[in-house]
DSSP file (Angstrom, degrees, kcal/mol; ACC not computed):
  #  RESIDUE AA STRUCTURE BP1 BP2  ACC     N-H-->O    O-->H-N    N-H-->O    O-->H-N    TCO  KAPPA ALPHA  PHI   PSI    X-CA   Y-CA   Z-CA
    1    1 A M     >        0   0    0      0, 0.0     4,-1.9     0, 0.0     5,-0.2   0.000 360.0 360.0 360.0 -36.1 -195.2  124.3   86.8
    2    2 A K  H  >  +     0   0    0      1,-0.2     4,-2.4     2,-0.2     5,-0.2   0.879 360.0  54.2 -64.1 -37.7 -191.6  123.8   85.9
    3    3 A T  H  > S+     0   0    0      1,-0.2     4,-2.4     2,-0.2    -1,-0.2   0.864 106.4  51.8 -66.4 -34.7 -191.6  126.7   83.5
    4    4 A I  H  > S+     0   0    0      2,-0.2     4,-2.6     1,-0.2    -1,-0.2   0.919 110.6  47.6 -67.1 -43.1 -192.9  129.0   86.3
    5    5 A K  H  X S+     0   0    0     -4,-1.9     4,-2.3     2,-0.2    -2,-0.2   0.904 112.6  49.3 -63.5 -40.5 -190.1  127.9   88.6
    6    6 A K  H  X S+     0   0    0     -4,-2.4     4,-2.0     2,-0.2    -2,-0.2   0.902 111.7  49.2 -64.9 -40.7 -187.6  128.4   85.9
    7    7 A F  H  X S+     0   0    0     -4,-2.4     4,-2.0     2,-0.2    -2,-0.2   0.909 111.3  48.9 -64.2 -43.2 -189.0  131.9   85.1
    8    8 A A  H  X S+     0   0    0     -4,-2.6     4,-2.3     1,-0.2    -2,-0.2   0.885 110.0  51.9 -65.4 -38.9 -188.9  132.8   88.8
    9    9 A K  H  < S+     0   0    0     -4,-2.3    -1,-0.2     1,-0.2    -2,-0.2   0.888 109.1  50.6 -64.7 -38.5 -185.3  131.6   89.1
   10   10 A N  H >< S+     0   0    0     -4,-2.0     3,-0.8     1,-0.2    -1,-0.2   0.883 112.0  46.9 -67.1 -37.8 -184.3  133.7   86.2
   11   11 A I  H 3< S+     0   0    0     -4,-2.0    -2,-0.2     1,-0.2    -1,-0.2   0.924 114.0  46.9 -68.8 -43.9 -186.0  136.8   87.6
   12   12 A F  T 3< S+     0   0    0     -4,-2.3    -1,-0.2    -5,-0.2    -2,-0.2  -0.109  76.5 145.3 -96.2  37.5 -184.5  136.4   91.0
   13   13 A K    <>  -     0   0    0     -3,-0.8     4,-2.4    -2,-0.1     5,-0.2  -0.421  61.7-112.5 -67.9 151.1 -180.9  135.7   90.0
   14   14 A P  H  > S+     0   0    0      0, 0.0     4,-2.1     0, 0.0     5,-0.2   0.855 114.9  51.0 -56.9 -38.7 -178.4  137.2   92.5
   15   15 A N  H  > S+     0   0    0      2,-0.2     4,-2.1     1,-0.2     5,-0.1   0.907 111.4  47.4 -68.3 -39.9 -177.0  139.8   90.1
   16   16 A R  H  > S+     0   0    0      2,-0.2     4,-2.5     1,-0.2    -1,-0.2   0.898 112.0  49.7 -67.0 -40.2 -180.5  141.1   89.2
   17   17 A M  H  X S+     0   0    0     -4,-2.4     4,-2.5     2,-0.2    -1,-0.2   0.885 110.2  50.5 -66.8 -37.7 -181.5  141.3   92.8
   18   18 A K  H  X S+     0   0    0     -4,-2.1     4,-2.4    -5,-0.2    -1,-0.2   0.920 112.1  47.8 -64.4 -42.2 -178.3  143.2   93.7
   19   19 A M  H  X S+     0   0    0     -4,-2.1     4,-2.4     2,-0.2    -2,-0.2   0.904 112.2  48.5 -66.1 -41.0 -178.9  145.6   90.8
   20   20 A A  H  X S+     0   0    0     -4,-2.5     4,-2.4     2,-0.2    -2,-0.2   0.918 112.4  48.8 -65.7 -43.0 -182.6  146.2   91.8
   21   21 A A  H  X S+     0   0    0     -4,-2.5     4,-2.3     1,-0.2    -2,-0.2   0.891 111.7  49.4 -62.9 -40.4 -181.6  146.7   95.4
   22   22 A L  H  X S+     0   0    0     -4,-2.4     4,-2.6     2,-0.2     5,-0.2   0.903 111.2  49.0 -64.5 -42.3 -178.9  149.2   94.4
   23   23 A M  H  X S+     0   0    0     -4,-2.4     4,-2.5     2,-0.2    -2,-0.2   0.906 112.7  47.6 -65.9 -41.0 -181.3  151.1   92.2
   24   24 A L  H  X S+     0   0    0     -4,-2.4     4,-2.2     2,-0.2     5,-0.2   0.910 113.4  48.1 -65.5 -41.0 -184.0  151.3   94.9
   25   25 A L  H  X S+     0   0    0     -4,-2.3     4,-2.1     2,-0.2    -2,-0.2   0.934 115.4  43.3 -64.8 -47.4 -181.5  152.4   97.5
   26   26 A C  H  X S+     0   0    0     -4,-2.6     4,-2.4     2,-0.2     5,-0.2   0.899 113.1  52.6 -66.1 -41.0 -180.0  155.1   95.2
   27   27 A G  H  X S+     0   0    0     -4,-2.5     4,-1.8    -5,-0.2    -2,-0.2   0.922 113.3  41.9 -63.5 -44.6 -183.3  156.3   94.0
   28   28 A T  H  X S+     0   0    0     -4,-2.2     4,-2.4     2,-0.2    -1,-0.2   0.863 112.8  54.5 -72.5 -34.0 -184.8  156.8   97.5
   29   29 A A  H  X S+     0   0    0     -4,-2.1     4,-1.8    -5,-0.2    -2,-0.2   0.918 109.7  47.1 -64.0 -42.0 -181.5  158.4   98.8
   30   30 A V  H  X S+     0   0    0     -4,-2.4     4,-1.0     2,-0.2    -1,-0.2   0.900 111.3  52.4 -64.0 -41.0 -181.6  160.9   96.0
   31   31 A T  H >< S+     0   0    0     -4,-1.8     3,-0.5     1,-0.2     4,-0.5   0.925 113.5  41.6 -62.6 -45.3 -185.2  161.7   96.6
   32   32 A F  H >< S+     0   0    0     -4,-2.4     3,-0.7     1,-0.2    -1,-0.2   0.788 107.4  62.9 -73.2 -26.3 -184.7  162.3  100.3
   33   33 A A  H >< S+     0   0    0     -4,-1.8     3,-0.8     1,-0.2    -1,-0.2   0.729  89.7  69.1 -72.2 -20.7 -181.5  164.3   99.7
   34   34 A Q  T << S+     0   0    0     -4,-1.0    -1,-0.2    -3,-0.5    -2,-0.2   0.836 118.8  16.9 -67.8 -30.7 -183.3  166.9   97.8
   35   35 A N  T <  S+     0   0    0     -3,-0.7     3,-0.3    -4,-0.5    -1,-0.3  -0.467  75.8 145.9-139.2  64.8 -185.1  168.2  100.9
   36   36 A A  S <  S+     0   0    0     -3,-0.8    -1,-0.1     1,-0.2    -2,-0.1   0.837  75.1  46.6 -73.5 -32.0 -183.2  166.8  103.8
   37   37 A A  S    S-     0   0    0     -4,-0.1    -1,-0.2     2,-0.1     3,-0.1   0.564 108.4-116.3 -90.4  -7.5 -183.7  169.7  106.2
   38   38 A G        +     0   0    0     -3,-0.3     2,-0.7     1,-0.3    -2,-0.1   0.734  63.5 148.9  79.9  22.2 -187.5  170.1  105.5
   39   39 A D        +     0   0    0      1,-0.1    -1,-0.3     2,-0.0     3,-0.3  -0.825  18.2 170.7 -96.8 113.2 -187.0  173.6  104.0
   40   40 A Y     >  +     0   0    0     -2,-0.7     4,-2.2     1,-0.2     5,-0.2   0.147  43.7 109.5-106.6  17.0 -189.6  174.2  101.3
   41   41 A T  H  > S+     0   0    0      1,-0.2     4,-2.9     2,-0.2     5,-0.2   0.857  74.5  56.8 -65.3 -34.6 -188.9  177.9  100.7
   42   42 A A  H  > S+     0   0    0     -3,-0.3     4,-2.0     2,-0.2    -1,-0.2   0.929 111.2  42.5 -63.7 -43.8 -187.4  177.3   97.3
   43   43 A G  H  > S+     0   0    0      2,-0.2     4,-2.3     1,-0.2    -2,-0.2   0.893 115.1  50.2 -68.0 -39.2 -190.6  175.6   96.0
   44   44 A T  H  X S+     0   0    0     -4,-2.2     4,-2.2     2,-0.2    -2,-0.2   0.913 111.3  48.4 -66.3 -42.0 -192.8  178.1   97.7
   45   45 A N  H  X S+     0   0    0     -4,-2.9     4,-2.1     1,-0.2    -1,-0.2   0.900 111.2  50.7 -64.7 -39.3 -190.9  181.0   96.1
   46   46 A A  H  X S+     0   0    0     -4,-2.0     4,-2.4    -5,-0.2    -2,-0.2   0.916 110.9  48.4 -64.4 -42.7 -191.0  179.4   92.7
   47   47 A L  H  X S+     0   0    0     -4,-2.3     4,-2.3     1,-0.2    -2,-0.2   0.900 111.6  49.1 -66.0 -39.6 -194.8  178.9   92.9
   48   48 A S  H  X S+     0   0    0     -4,-2.2     4,-2.1     2,-0.2    -1,-0.2   0.885 111.1  50.7 -67.5 -36.8 -195.4  182.4   94.0
   49   49 A T  H  X S+     0   0    0     -4,-2.1     4,-2.2     2,-0.2    -2,-0.2   0.927 111.2  48.1 -65.1 -44.8 -193.3  183.8   91.2
   50   50 A V  H  X S+     0   0    0     -4,-2.4     4,-2.5     1,-0.2     5,-0.2   0.899 110.3  52.2 -63.2 -40.4 -195.1  181.7   88.7
   51   51 A T  H  X S+     0   0    0     -4,-2.3     4,-2.2     1,-0.2    -1,-0.2   0.910 109.9  48.5 -62.2 -42.5 -198.5  182.8   90.0
   52   52 A E  H  X S+     0   0    0     -4,-2.1     4,-1.0     2,-0.2    -1,-0.2   0.899 111.9  49.6 -63.9 -40.9 -197.4  186.5   89.7
   53   53 A E  H  X S+     0   0    0     -4,-2.2     4,-0.5     1,-0.2     3,-0.4   0.898 112.2  47.0 -67.4 -40.3 -196.3  185.9   86.2
   54   54 A I  H >X S+     0   0    0     -4,-2.5     3,-1.3     1,-0.2     4,-0.6   0.881 105.4  60.7 -67.8 -36.9 -199.5  184.2   85.1
   55   55 A A  H >< S+     0   0    0     -4,-2.2     3,-0.6     1,-0.3    -1,-0.2   0.784  95.2  62.9 -62.6 -26.1 -201.5  186.9   86.8
   56   56 A K  H 3< S+     0   0    0     -4,-1.0     4,-0.3    -3,-0.4    -1,-0.3   0.801 104.0  47.8 -68.1 -26.2 -200.0  189.5   84.5
   57   57 A Y  H <X S+     0   0    0     -3,-1.3     4,-2.1    -4,-0.5     3,-0.3   0.547  85.3  92.2 -92.2  -7.1 -201.5  187.7   81.4
   58   58 A I  H <X S+     0   0    0     -3,-0.6     4,-2.6    -4,-0.6     5,-0.2   0.910  83.3  50.9 -57.4 -48.7 -205.1  187.4   82.9
   59   59 A P  H  > S+     0   0    0      0, 0.0     4,-2.1     0, 0.0    -1,-0.2   0.882 111.8  49.0 -59.3 -35.7 -206.5  190.7   81.4
   60   60 A Y  H  > S+     0   0    0     -4,-0.3     4,-2.2    -3,-0.3    -2,-0.2   0.895 111.0  49.0 -68.6 -39.4 -205.2  189.7   77.9
   61   61 A V  H  X S+     0   0    0     -4,-2.1     4,-2.4     2,-0.2    -1,-0.2   0.891 109.7  52.7 -67.6 -38.8 -206.7  186.2   78.1
   62   62 A V  H  X S+     0   0    0     -4,-2.6     4,-2.1     2,-0.2    -2,-0.2   0.940 111.2  46.0 -62.2 -45.6 -210.0  187.7   79.3
   63   63 A K  H  X S+     0   0    0     -4,-2.1     4,-2.2     1,-0.2    -1,-0.2   0.867 110.9  53.6 -65.5 -34.5 -210.1  190.1   76.3
   64   64 A L  H  X S+     0   0    0     -4,-2.2     4,-2.6     2,-0.2    -1,-0.2   0.899 106.8  51.6 -65.2 -40.1 -209.1  187.2   74.0
   65   65 A C  H  X S+     0   0    0     -4,-2.4     4,-2.3     1,-0.2    -2,-0.2   0.906 110.2  49.2 -62.7 -40.9 -212.0  185.1   75.3
   66   66 A Y  H  X S+     0   0    0     -4,-2.1     4,-2.0     2,-0.2    -1,-0.2   0.901 111.2  49.5 -64.9 -39.7 -214.4  188.0   74.6
   67   67 A A  H  X S+     0   0    0     -4,-2.2     4,-2.2     2,-0.2    -2,-0.2   0.909 111.1  48.7 -65.8 -41.5 -212.9  188.4   71.1
   68   68 A I  H  X S+     0   0    0     -4,-2.6     4,-2.5     1,-0.2    -1,-0.2   0.888 109.5  53.1 -65.3 -38.3 -213.3  184.6   70.4
   69   69 A A  H  X S+     0   0    0     -4,-2.3     4,-2.1     1,-0.2    -1,-0.2   0.886 108.9  50.1 -63.3 -37.9 -216.9  184.8   71.7
   70   70 A G  H  X S+     0   0    0     -4,-2.0     4,-2.4     2,-0.2    -2,-0.2   0.915 111.2  47.3 -65.4 -42.8 -217.6  187.6   69.2
   71   71 A V  H  X S+     0   0    0     -4,-2.2     4,-2.7     1,-0.2     5,-0.3   0.900 111.9  50.8 -66.0 -39.8 -216.1  185.7   66.3
   72   72 A V  H  X S+     0   0    0     -4,-2.5     4,-2.5     1,-0.2    -1,-0.2   0.890 110.5  50.3 -62.9 -38.7 -218.1  182.6   67.3
   73   73 A A  H  X S+     0   0    0     -4,-2.1     4,-2.4     2,-0.2    -2,-0.2   0.920 112.9  44.8 -66.6 -43.8 -221.3  184.7   67.5
   74   74 A V  H  X S+     0   0    0     -4,-2.4     4,-2.1     2,-0.2    -2,-0.2   0.945 117.2  43.8 -66.1 -48.0 -220.8  186.2   64.0
   75   75 A V  H  X S+     0   0    0     -4,-2.7     4,-2.4     1,-0.2    -2,-0.2   0.901 114.8  50.5 -64.5 -40.0 -219.8  183.0   62.3
   76   76 A G  H  X S+     0   0    0     -4,-2.5     4,-2.8    -5,-0.3    -1,-0.2   0.894 108.3  51.9 -64.4 -39.8 -222.7  181.2   64.1
   77   77 A A  H  X S+     0   0    0     -4,-2.4     4,-2.5     2,-0.2    -1,-0.2   0.908 111.0  47.7 -63.7 -40.4 -225.2  183.8   63.0
   78   78 A I  H  X S+     0   0    0     -4,-2.1     4,-2.4     2,-0.2    -2,-0.2   0.917 112.3  49.9 -64.8 -42.3 -224.0  183.4   59.4
   79   79 A S  H  X S+     0   0    0     -4,-2.4     4,-2.3     1,-0.2    -2,-0.2   0.908 112.3  47.0 -61.6 -43.0 -224.3  179.6   59.7
   80   80 A V  H  X S+     0   0    0     -4,-2.8     4,-2.5     2,-0.2    -1,-0.2   0.900 110.8  52.3 -66.1 -41.0 -227.8  179.9   61.2
   81   81 A Y  H  X S+     0   0    0     -4,-2.5     4,-2.2     2,-0.2    -2,-0.2   0.921 111.1  46.8 -60.7 -44.2 -228.8  182.3   58.5
   82   82 A I  H  X S+     0   0    0     -4,-2.4     4,-1.8     1,-0.2    -1,-0.2   0.910 112.3  50.4 -64.8 -41.3 -227.6  180.0   55.7
   83   83 A A  H  <>S+     0   0    0     -4,-2.3     5,-2.4     1,-0.2     4,-0.2   0.875 110.5  49.6 -64.5 -37.2 -229.3  177.0   57.4
   84   84 A M  H ><5S+     0   0    0     -4,-2.5     3,-0.9     1,-0.2    -1,-0.2   0.894 110.4  50.1 -69.9 -37.8 -232.6  178.9   57.6
   85   85 A N  H 3<5S+     0   0    0     -4,-2.2    -1,-0.2     1,-0.2    -2,-0.2   0.829 111.4  48.2 -68.9 -30.3 -232.4  179.9   54.0
   86   86 A N  T 3<5S-     0   0    0     -4,-1.8    -1,-0.2    -5,-0.2    -2,-0.2   0.429 110.1-126.3 -87.5   1.5 -231.8  176.3   53.0
   87   87 A E  T < 5 +     0   0    0     -3,-0.9    -3,-0.2    -4,-0.2    -2,-0.1   0.905  43.1 178.6  53.7  49.6 -234.7  175.2   55.1
   88   88 A E      < -     0   0    0     -5,-2.4     3,-0.5     1,-0.1    -1,-0.1  -0.352  33.4-125.9 -77.6 163.6 -232.7  172.7   57.1
   89   89 A Q  S    S+     0   0    0      1,-0.2     2,-0.5     2,-0.1     3,-0.4   0.856  98.3  54.3 -78.7 -37.7 -234.2  170.6   59.9
   90   90 A D     >  +     0   0    0      1,-0.2     4,-1.7     2,-0.1    -1,-0.2  -0.232  62.2 123.6-100.3  45.1 -231.8  171.4   62.7
   91   91 A V  H  > S+     0   0    0     -2,-0.5     4,-2.4    -3,-0.5    -1,-0.2   0.906  76.5  51.9 -69.6 -40.9 -231.8  175.2   62.8
   92   92 A K  H  > S+     0   0    0     -3,-0.4     4,-2.4     1,-0.2    -1,-0.2   0.892 108.1  52.3 -61.4 -39.7 -232.9  175.2   66.5
   93   93 A K  H  > S+     0   0    0      2,-0.2     4,-2.1     1,-0.2    -1,-0.2   0.903 109.3  49.2 -64.4 -41.5 -230.0  172.9   67.3
   94   94 A K  H  X S+     0   0    0     -4,-1.7     4,-2.3     2,-0.2     5,-0.2   0.916 110.6  50.7 -63.4 -43.1 -227.5  175.2   65.6
   95   95 A I  H  X S+     0   0    0     -4,-2.4     4,-2.6     1,-0.2     5,-0.2   0.932 110.7  48.4 -61.5 -45.9 -228.8  178.2   67.4
   96   96 A M  H  X S+     0   0    0     -4,-2.4     4,-2.6     1,-0.2    -1,-0.2   0.879 111.0  51.3 -63.6 -37.7 -228.6  176.5   70.8
   97   97 A M  H  X S+     0   0    0     -4,-2.1     4,-2.2     2,-0.2    -1,-0.2   0.908 112.1  45.5 -66.9 -41.4 -225.0  175.4   70.0
   98   98 A V  H  X S+     0   0    0     -4,-2.3     4,-2.3     2,-0.2    -2,-0.2   0.932 115.2  46.5 -68.1 -45.7 -223.9  178.9   69.1
   99   99 A V  H  X S+     0   0    0     -4,-2.6     4,-2.7    -5,-0.2     5,-0.2   0.918 112.6  51.2 -63.6 -42.3 -225.6  180.5   72.0
  100  100 A G  H  X S+     0   0    0     -4,-2.6     4,-2.4    -5,-0.2    -1,-0.2   0.896 109.6  49.5 -60.8 -41.1 -224.1  177.9   74.3
  101  101 A A  H  X S+     0   0    0     -4,-2.2     4,-2.3     2,-0.2    -1,-0.2   0.907 112.4  48.0 -64.7 -41.6 -220.6  178.4   73.0
  102  102 A C  H  X S+     0   0    0     -4,-2.3     4,-2.4     2,-0.2     5,-0.2   0.917 111.7  49.0 -65.7 -42.8 -220.9  182.2   73.5
  103  103 A I  H  X S+     0   0    0     -4,-2.7     4,-2.6     1,-0.2     5,-0.2   0.909 111.3  50.8 -63.4 -40.6 -222.3  181.9   77.0
  104  104 A F  H  X S+     0   0    0     -4,-2.4     4,-2.6    -5,-0.2    -2,-0.2   0.926 110.8  48.0 -62.4 -44.1 -219.5  179.5   77.9
  105  105 A L  H  X S+     0   0    0     -4,-2.3     4,-2.0     2,-0.2    -2,-0.2   0.902 113.9  46.0 -66.3 -39.9 -216.8  181.8   76.6
  106  106 A V  H  X S+     0   0    0     -4,-2.4     4,-1.8     2,-0.2    -1,-0.2   0.909 113.9  48.7 -68.1 -40.9 -218.2  184.8   78.4
  107  107 A A  H  X S+     0   0    0     -4,-2.6     4,-2.2    -5,-0.2    -2,-0.2   0.896 111.2  50.5 -65.2 -38.7 -218.6  182.8   81.6
  108  108 A A  H  X S+     0   0    0     -4,-2.6     4,-1.8     1,-0.2    -1,-0.2   0.894 108.8  51.9 -66.5 -38.3 -215.0  181.5   81.3
  109  109 A A  H  < S+     0   0    0     -4,-2.0    -1,-0.2     1,-0.2    -2,-0.2   0.849 113.0  45.2 -65.9 -33.6 -213.8  185.1   80.8
  110  110 A Q  H  X S+     0   0    0     -4,-1.8     4,-0.6     1,-0.2    -2,-0.2   0.842 115.6  46.2 -76.2 -33.3 -215.6  186.2   84.0
  111  111 A A  H  X S+     0   0    0     -4,-2.2     4,-2.0     1,-0.2    -2,-0.2   0.722  95.0  76.0 -84.2 -21.5 -214.4  183.2   86.0
  112  112 A L  H  X S+     0   0    0     -4,-1.8     4,-1.3     1,-0.2    -1,-0.2   0.925  96.3  45.1 -61.0 -48.1 -210.8  183.3   85.0
  113  113 A P  H  4>S+     0   0    0      0, 0.0     5,-3.0     0, 0.0     4,-0.4   0.882 112.5  53.0 -63.2 -34.5 -209.8  186.3   87.2
  114  114 A L  H ><5S+     0   0    0     -4,-0.6     3,-0.7     3,-0.2    -2,-0.2   0.855 103.1  58.4 -67.1 -32.6 -211.7  184.8   90.1
  115  115 A F  H 3<5S+     0   0    0     -4,-2.0    -1,-0.2     1,-0.2    -3,-0.1   0.867 111.8  40.1 -64.3 -36.9 -209.8  181.6   89.7
  116  116 A F  T 3<5S-     0   0    0     -4,-1.3    -1,-0.2    -5,-0.2    -2,-0.2   0.363 117.7-111.2 -94.6   5.1 -206.5  183.4   90.2
  117  117 A G  T < 5       0   0    0     -3,-0.7    -3,-0.2    -4,-0.4    -2,-0.1   0.823 360.0 360.0  75.0  32.4 -207.9  185.6   93.0
  118  118 A L      <       0   0    0     -5,-3.0    -4,-0.2    -6,-0.1    -1,-0.1   0.402 360.0 360.0-103.4 360.0 -207.8  188.9   91.0
């Protein structure tokens, strides 16, 4: 019990408490000073600019998703062909994984413009 009291006294020394109170006061004052008038136009303008810049890249990302889906399909087909020739057990599992990956990439390419409202 004495060690707990000693620990508490060390934590709540006057110098430490003054420093903690000063840090809390300065930290909250700086936070409120950033938007004292309630004017959020700077943040709104920045978000709209970022959205416009990202929207420019959407067609390229969609085409990239289609290209990746094509590469996954070709590599997956070769992998399935090799597995079938080696008479492996999990050929159906490999087929389902390749088809699932291709469906996901095509669906993501279709949903991406809708996500940004294009």
